[in-house]
N, C-alpha and C positions, 0 to 999 in steps of 0.2 A: 773447286778442287782444293783439297787441303795442301798446305805447304809441304814440300819434300826436298831433300837434298839429292840433286841429280848427279853431281860430280864432286870429286875431291881434288881440287887443283893443287899442284905442287907449289913450292915456295917461289920459284921463278914466275909461274903464272899468276900467283897472288900479287907479286910485286908489279908485274905488267898491268894487271887489272887496276891496282890502286893508283897508278900514275896516269891513267887515261880517264877523262871525264865522261865521254859519251860512247856508248856501245850500241850496236845493233845485234840483237840476239835472235837466233833462228834454230829451228829443228830441220835437219837435213836427213833424207833417207837415200841411201846408196846401196844397191844390191841387198836390200832387206836389213841393212844395219842402220841404226838411228844414231845421229850425232847432234850434240848441242854445240853450236858454233857462235862465237862472239867476235864481231868485227868492229874496228874503229879506224877511221881515216887518219893517215899520217900526213899525206900530201895528196895532190890531185891524182897521182898515179900509184900510190902505195898505201897499205893499210896494215895494222896489227891484226892478227887473227889467232884466236885460241879455239881449239876444237877438242872435244872429248866424245868417246863412244858412250851412249847411255843405254840403259836396259830397254830392250825392244818393246816389252809390254807397256812400259811407262811412256816411251816415245810414241807408240801408236795411240795411246790414250790422249796424249797432248795434241796430236794431230786431229784426232776425232772430235775433240772439244770444239774445234773450229772457231770461226769468228775472228781469226787472226789474218792480217794481210798475208797473202802467199802467192807464189807463182808455181806452176807445174811445168816441168821441162824434162827432157831427156838429154843427158850429157854424154857426148862422145869425146874420146881422147884421140888426138891425131899427132903423130910425131912429125915435127917440122923438118925441113931440109937441113937446118943448122943444128939439129939434135934437141931443140927445145920442144917441150910438150905443150900443145894447144888443147884447150878445153872448149869444145863447140857445143853450145846449148841451143836445142830446138824447143821452143816454147809450145805449150799446149793450151787448150781452153781458150779464153778470151784473147790470148796473145798468140794464137796459132798463126804460123807463117813467119814469126820473128825468129831470126837465128843470130846469135851473138857468139863471137869467138874471143878468147883471151889467152894470153900466154903468161905464165908465172915467171918472174925474173928474180934472181938472187940480189941483183944490184939495180937501182933505178935507171942508170945510164947504160945498161948492158945493150950491146948491139943485137938486133933481132932481124932475121931474114923474113920479111913479110910475104906470105904465100900470095900467089896471084888471085886467088879466090876471095881474099879479104877486101871488103868494101871500105866504107867510111871509118876513119879513126875516131873513137868516142872516149878514149881514155880521159878520165877526169871530169866527164860530163855527168853530173849527179842524176839527171833525169833518166839515165840508162841503167842505174843500179837495180838490183833485184828488189830492194826495198821500195824505190820510187815506182818501179813497174807494178809491184803488188798494190801500193797505195792508189795508183792510177786506175786500176781495174776494180778497186773497192772490194777485194776478196773478203 
């Protein structure tokens, strides 16, 4: 595939990009909208994340090329009893049966009311990241 410019980051995003050494880049599809997402770990429980909407035709073309590690999942949004929003991912394909839940926090030490249906805490365990899961199944 020829090189192309997918996004035009603003000055703040460029500065963040330049200060971080290692990024994980992915294409996400949500409700038919394609996103270019770049994540970089800050600590075991937090990360920098930059995200831009990209052209649907280009996004679909990148996904079709294939050969990239990837996971397939359906994401559900669940409002917690404390008002925090939980993202619950139900994995498909080789990871079918795996369900992971996470809550986004504004501050690392924010208090969270853990719902009764949550199992083992895996925050900061690198083997449970989408990248690690994708690498494990050899997509």
